[in-house]
NUFITI-126035 format. One line per 10 residues: number of its first residue (from 0); their letters; for each residue x, y, z of C-alpha. Coordinates in steps of 0.05 Angstrom, whole numbers. Example, Ala and Ser with C-alpha at 12.3 -4.5 7.8 and 13.67 -1.06 7.14 Angstrom:
0 = AS = 246:-90:156 | 273:-21:143 $
END
This chain:
0 = XXXXXXXXXX = 168:-44:49 | 163:32:42 | 164:49:-32 | 153:113:-69 | 141:74:-133 | 81:32:-112 | 32:84:-136 | 54:93:-208 | 79:27:-235 | 55:6:-304 $
10 = XXXXXXXXXX = 10:-56:-308 | 68:-96:-337 | 115:-73:-281 | 61:-92:-230 | 54:-162:-258 | 129:-174:-258 | 135:-148:-187 | 75:-188:-162 | 100:-253:-194 | 169:-245:-163 $
20 = XXXXXXXXXX = 141:-229:-95 | 89:-285:-99 | 141:-337:-115 | 188:-312:-61 | 133:-306:-8 | 104:-375:-21 | 170:-412:-27 | 207:-377:30 | 151:-366:81 | 86:-402:67 $
30 = XXXXXXXXXX = 109:-471:44 | 163:-479:97 | 125:-451:158 | 50:-453:145 | 18:-517:172 | -45:-514:128 | -15:-493:62 | 47:-536:69 | 2:-597:70 | -43:-569:16 $
40 = XXXXXXXXXX = 14:-554:-32 | 43:-623:-20 | -25:-656:-32 | -33:-621:-99 | 40:-624:-120 | 47:-548:-124 | 116:-517:-128 | 111:-441:-129 | 183:-436:-154 | 156:-464:-220 $
50 = XXXXXXXXXX = 105:-408:-230 | 119:-374:-296 | 60:-325:-294 | 7:-302:-245 | -42:-349:-281 | -3:-408:-252 | -26:-386:-183 | -95:-414:-201 | -67:-483:-184 | -76:-464:-111 $
60 = XXXXXXXXXX = -145:-482:-85 | -188:-426:-57 | -194:-413:18 | -258:-388:50 | -288:-376:119 | -310:-448:128 | -239:-475:127 | -212:-421:174 | -266:-409:226 | -263:-447:291 $
70 = XXXXXXXXXX = -316:-498:308 | -339:-530:372 | -300:-592:352 | -238:-554:329 | -234:-488:367 | -159:-480:350 | -168:-484:275 | -145:-412:262 | -77:-430:289 | -66:-475:229 $
80 = XXXXXXXXXX = -63:-411:188 | -6:-380:228 | 66:-385:205 | 102:-430:255 | 177:-431:242 | 214:-478:289 | 290:-474:297 | 295:-536:254 | 251:-508:199 | 288:-442:200 $
90 = XXXXXXXXXX = 355:-476:194 | 330:-518:136 | 294:-462:98 | 325:-394:110 | 360:-367:48 | 435:-369:52 | 441:-293:52 | 395:-289:113 | 433:-344:149 | 499:-308:138 $
100 = XXXXXXXXXX = 470:-242:163 | 442:-276:226 | 508:-311:237 | 544:-244:235 | 493:-215:284 | 505:-274:331 | 580:-263:329 | 573:-189:344 | 512:-185:390 | 502:-256:415 $
110 = XXXXXXXXXX = 450:-310:407 | 396:-271:445 | 398:-216:392 | 384:-267:338 | 326:-296:377 | 298:-227:388 | 300:-211:313 | 266:-277:294 | 215:-267:349 | 197:-197:327 $
120 = XXXXXXXXXX = 186:-222:257 | 142:-282:272 | 115:-280:343 | 43:-256:346 | 35:-192:387 | -35:-171:365 | -100:-205:345 | -160:-181:306 | -227:-218:310 | -285:-227:264 $
130 = XXXXXXXXXX = -352:-213:296 | -375:-284:290 | -446:-271:265 | -449:-336:227 | -395:-376:264 | -351:-372:325 | -307:-309:325 | -244:-322:285 | -177:-295:308 | -124:-268:260 $
140 = XXXXXXXXXX = -56:-254:289 | -4:-201:273 | 70:-200:291 | 112:-136:297 | 128:-147:223 | 54:-144:207 | 43:-83:251 | 96:-48:209 | 57:-66:147 | -8:-40:179 $
150 = XXXXXXXXXX = 28:26:194 | 55:31:123 | -15:19:96 | -40:74:143 | 12:121:112 | -11:101:42 | -84:111:58 | -66:181:82 | -30:193:16 | -89:168:-25 $
160 = XXXXXXXXXX = -139:208:16 | -95:270:19 | -87:273:94 | -38:329:110 | -2:318:176 | 14:391:187 | -58:415:178 | -106:358:191 | -134:328:255 | -173:263:257 $
170 = XXXXXXXXXX = -227:244:307 | -247:171:304 | -315:147:329 | -301:74:315 | -314:31:377 | -256:7:419 | -250:-65:396 | -201:-117:371 | -226:-103:300 | -189:-81:239 $
180 = XXXXXXXXXX = -225:-14:228 | -206:14:296 | -132:-4:289 | -126:16:216 | -151:86:228 | -103:91:287 | -46:73:241 | -69:124:189 | -54:177:242 | 11:147:267 $
190 = XXXXXXXXXX = 36:126:198 | 25:196:169 | 45:235:231 | -25:265:237 | -59:280:304 | -113:229:318 | -162:224:376 | -197:158:389 | -264:168:425 | -287:96:427 $
200 = XXXXXXXXXX = -353:115:396 | -421:128:426 | -417:66:470 | -358:96:509 | -366:172:509 | -437:179:487 | -458:224:430 | -461:285:474 | -389:274:496 | -365:265:425 $
210 = XXXXXXXXXX = -400:328:403 | -361:366:457 | -297:335:430 | -314:358:359 | -327:429:382 | -261:432:420 | -214:393:373 | -247:419:308 | -221:360:267 | -216:365:192 $
220 = XXXXXXXXXX = -231:290:188 | -280:244:222 | -278:168:216 | -329:116:237 | -384:67:219 | -435:98:170 | -497:91:215 | -465:123:276 | -431:178:236 | -498:197:206 $
230 = XXXXXXXXXX = -529:198:276 | -472:240:303 | -472:292:248 | -548:297:249 | -547:313:324 | -492:364:313 | -532:400:259 | -596:399:300 | -558:430:358 | -533:485:312 $
240 = XXXXXXXXXX = -460:466:317 | -409:496:270 | -381:439:227 | -343:483:178 | -278:450:198 | -296:381:170 | -270:367:100 | -266:291:99 | -307:234:128 | -278:164:127 $
250 = XXXXXXXXXX = -329:108:131 | -316:34:143 | -350:-28:170 | -412:-23:126 | -433:-11:55 | -437:62:36 | -494:74:-13 | -496:133:-61 | -559:160:-29 | -527:158:39 $
260 = XXXXXXXXXX = -468:199:13 | -515:252:-13 | -554:257:52 | -491:261:95 | -459:314:50 | -523:355:53 | -523:353:129 | -449:372:132 | -463:432:87 | -520:453:132 $
270 = XXXXXXXXXX = -469:451:188 | -423:498:149 | -376:450:114 | -360:479:46 | -336:420:5 | -341:356:46 | -317:291:16 | -343:223:36 | -290:168:28 | -306:95:38 $
280 = XXXXXXXXXX = -252:48:65 | -255:-26:51 | -223:-83:89 | -237:-150:121 | -206:-183:181 | -172:-237:139 | -132:-184:101 | -108:-147:163 | -106:-82:124 | -153:-34:88 $
290 = XXXXXXXXXX = -159:3:22 | -188:72:10 | -221:112:-44 | -183:175:-65 | -211:245:-65 | -249:228:-128 | -297:188:-85 | -338:127:-104 | -326:136:-178 | -253:120:-169 $
300 = XXXXXXXXXX = -260:56:-129 | -214:26:-77 | -139:36:-90 | -97:-26:-77 | -23:-37:-63 | 8:-79:-119 | 71:-92:-80 | 33:-118:-19 | -28:-153:-47 | -54:-194:-105 $
310 = XXXXXXXXXX = -128:-189:-122 | -166:-234:-170 | -238:-231:-193 | -271:-298:-206 | -338:-325:-229 | -376:-336:-163 | -406:-401:-188 | -349:-434:-226 | -288:-401:-194 | -261:-386:-263 $
320 = XXXXXXXXXX = -213:-326:-265 | -246:-267:-300 | -212:-214:-342 | -207:-142:-319 | -271:-104:-323 | -319:-162:-311 | -364:-167:-250 | -347:-224:-203 | -325:-245:-134 | -264:-213:-103 $
330 = XXXXXXXXXX = -207:-261:-83 | -150:-237:-39 | -77:-259:-29 | -23:-223:10 | 46:-216:-21 | 79:-203:46 | 65:-215:119 | 76:-261:177 | 32:-293:232 | -38:-308:202 $
340 = XXXXXXXXXX = -37:-319:127 | -93:-338:79 | -84:-350:4 | -135:-341:-51 | -186:-321:1 | -257:-316:-27 | -285:-254:5 | -357:-267:-16 | -360:-195:-42 | -384:-185:-113 $
350 = XXXXXXXXXX = -348:-127:-147 | -388:-91:-200 | -342:-80:-259 | -286:-122:-230 | -215:-96:-230 | -187:-39:-271 | -114:-20:-282 | -128:45:-318 | -99:109:-289 | -146:135:-235 $
360 = XXXXXXXXXX = -185:196:-260 | -185:226:-190 | -113:222:-169 | -73:195:-228 | -47:132:-193 | -38:70:-235 | -52:19:-180 | -104:-35:-192 | -172:-11:-168 | -239:-44:-156 $
370 = XXXXXXXXXX = -308:-14:-153 | -338:15:-90 | -402:-19:-112 | -396:-83:-73 | -450:-133:-53 | -447:-198:-14 | -455:-264:-51 | -517:-302:-28 | -486:-371:-22 | -435:-346:28 $
380 = XXXXXXXXXX = -489:-357:80 | -481:-289:112 | -556:-278:105 | -547:-216:62 | -592:-249:11 | -651:-281:46 | -708:-325:21 | -774:-291:36 | -840:-315:8 | -803:-354:-45 $
390 = XXXXXXXXXX = -765:-292:-70 | -692:-276:-61 | -688:-209:-26 | -622:-172:-30 | -614:-141:38 | -558:-97:12 | -611:-66:-34 | -657:-56:26 | -602:-19:63 | -585:24:2 $
400 = XXXXXXXXXX = -658:43:-9 | -672:63:63 | -606:98:76 | -616:139:13 | -691:154:19 | -700:228:34 | -759:217:81 | -725:163:123 | -688:189:184 | -675:122:219 $
410 = XXXXXXXXXX = -699:51:207 | -698:-21:227 | -723:-81:187 | -749:-143:223 | -760:-208:186 | -808:-254:223 | -860:-308:215 | -932:-287:211 | -970:-302:276 | -904:-327:306 $
420 = XXXXXXXXXX = -919:-393:269 | -856:-427:242 | -897:-456:185 | -932:-392:165 | -909:-340:113 | -850:-293:124 | -862:-220:137 | -820:-158:129 | -836:-107:183 | -803:-40:173 $
430 = XXXXXXXXXX = -800:10:230 | -780:81:207 | -772:149:238 | -788:203:187 | -748:265:172 | -782:327:200 | -828:360:150 | -852:298:113 | -927:282:116 | -942:214:146 $
440 = XXXXXXXXXX = -986:179:94 | -950:203:30 | -883:185:61 | -905:115:81 | -935:103:12 | -871:125:-23 | -827:83:23 | -870:22:9 | -870:35:-65 | -795:47:-68 $
450 = XXXXXXXXXX = -780:-17:-29 | -827:-58:-72 | -793:-31:-135 | -725:-48:-108 | -736:-116:-75 | -804:-138:-105 | -835:-143:-36 | -876:-89:0 | -858:-86:74 | -907:-70:130 $
460 = XXXXXXXXXX = -886:1:150 | -892:26:222 | -874:98:239 | -842:106:307 | -800:159:340 | -726:168:327 | -711:152:399 | -747:86:394 | -708:66:331 | -642:85:364 $
470 = XXXXXXXXXX = -661:42:424 | -681:-17:381 | -618:-15:339 | -572:-5:398 | -541:57:366 | -500:74:428 | -498:6:462 | -474:-41:407 | -409:-43:367 | -452:-34:305 $
480 = XXXXXXXXXX = -526:-20:303 | -575:-77:288 | -608:-52:225 | -636:-119:201 | -661:-170:250 | -683:-240:230 | -731:-270:281 | -755:-328:238 | -711:-378:276 | -746:-359:340 $
490 = XXXXXXXXXX = -817:-369:315 | -858:-413:360 | -804:-409:414 | -749:-436:369 | -676:-419:379 | -624:-391:331 | -586:-326:324 | -626:-262:321 | -587:-206:288 | -571:-212:214 $
500 = XXXXXXXXXX = -543:-150:183 | -530:-134:110 | -459:-142:86 | -425:-77:78 | -358:-57:48 | -335:-96:106 | -377:-150:137 | -354:-136:207 | -338:-71:244 | -265:-79:234 $
510 = XX = -269:-104:165 | -254:-39:148 $
END
């Protein structure tokens, strides 16, 4: 699994490696032991051993959240996506070389040693969960084999992001949770041998407590969700703390807009940081791993692992595979792993500029990369594109506008029905706290104008205190702050879920 060559393979070498690993993984693990895909491949007459190129993989139908997520009628559905090797299936499908090796182990160490090895490879020991905003929370399991992959990926993220174990210290402000982001940043520290301190975020220690940690530990790197990291650094600067020790900030769990990067870097410089770098990390629960930008930042995109993953970009409407360089929906397949496995998983994320295999201008690696400019596809029903007054409003664009606006300190957008009437028009009500020094009326006018230019709708702007916004969004009480709240389903006393947040680089806190 650990390879020094993964970073610098040529595109042709990558394709050969990926085809060989794909055929092996599908024929030796997925088809024999995966309940869902074993039936699917049989139904469509697919034999992965006959694949002659990666294009043949398009025979496999897409997977998406709707086929994986549990329902009230089928709460155990995610288990159908877990490899389930029985003794009979193992005996029938293990390669001869593996059978011989296990037989030797049995002779030397006994049958229990063989059971322990098989158990460590396949038995789930960890679970990550989606947040379940649009469905019941979905569980994705990892075995010890998968935990080794997660640690190896942590080591690779450290390589890509230039984490130096001898010199760097990491403080994570991700919430304690069974989500990917928390565990991946933990494995960055362990995989690279770098000191890491998990604070559990503001919900556990509170911002005051974390600021004390920063002043004592003086970490060179901070990791967390964008909204909370901004809140933390802003408080540190306002308290006059020395932040000269911070050189990297890792952000996951939400989209990182260019304007946000600029504002955060400016704050860090005011705190004494000389050359801070903001690196976005992308992941999703279904992948059980993350990908990082390199020190070149957003211009370089997310660096993938050609020996561990296969990415495709498809037309979001037709599903047709698109060539490198074309904008489309990101589709994910692992080339290794145990426990929960999904193939050709449609992420719902639209990648501007698609995939590129050119040498990275920031670090020189030749791995496939995809743009940091991601947005969520509207028909994925994650409410990141919402119908308001007959116009499609891209809530990712709303988030980008407000996070990047120089006058906006904190904000929350509420979508509701006028007069609380379910049959009346929709309204966008924007509560903002202004950055100190901005005059009220000109700032409101510019915010309204900028929003209207970006989303073609002018929100009703209300200026409130920062403390009020922090309270409304649950900055230190929720796993991730509630920036966009849709109350239309409750108009007139109706039911329905309340919070609807924009898709970020990762649509749930652990999804990166």
